[in-house]
N, C-alpha and C positions, 0 to 999 in steps of 0.2 A: 504494500500500500504506500510505503514511503516513495517509491518510484513514481507513482501517480501524483501524490500530494505535493511532492517537492520538485516537480519537473522543471520549474523555472530556475532552479539552482544548479543544474548540471547540463552538459551538452552531450555526454556519452555515458552509457551504462555498460558494465561488464558483467556477464552472467556465466557462471560455471554450472552447466546442467546438460543433461540428455533428455530432459522431460519436455515433451511436446506440449504439455499443458500450459507452458509459458508462452506459446505462440501468440495468443491474443494480447498479452502484455507487450511483447516485442513489437507487434504491429502498432499498438497504441503509441508507444514512444517514438517509433519511426514516423507516424502520422503527425507527431509534434516536432518534427525536424531534429530528432536526437539520433546520434550514432549508436549502434549496437555492436559490441564485441562479444562474441560467443566462444567460450571455451568448452569443448564437448569431446566426447569419445567417438570411437569408430562406429558404434552402433546407433548413432543419432540419425533420425529420419531426415531425409533430404528436404522435406517440406519445412522442418524446423530450422535447418541450416540456412534456408533461403531468407529467413527473417534477419539475418546478420549482415552488417556492413563489413565486418572483419571476422574471420573464422580462424580459431586456433585449435589444433588438435591437442587434446589433453596429454596424449602419449608423448608428444614431441617436447613437452616441458617436464615430463616426469623425472628425468635425470637431474633437473635443476632444483626440484623441490623435494625429492626423496633420496634417501641414502640407505645402503644396505649395511647392517651392523653384524 
């Protein structure tokens, strides 16, 4: 809800999700001239990915954020 209520305070959102249920939200912010960065996995629906301006594969950053002990 903060994304909707605070939309005048940002120009870009970044979402880490594979959940297609966020599609209406992404379309909403894009309709308000906001950029969308989506970080998602390989099993993400194409229709969900199409809502993003920038798409980052979560696996590609895995080595940067995870370490093996």
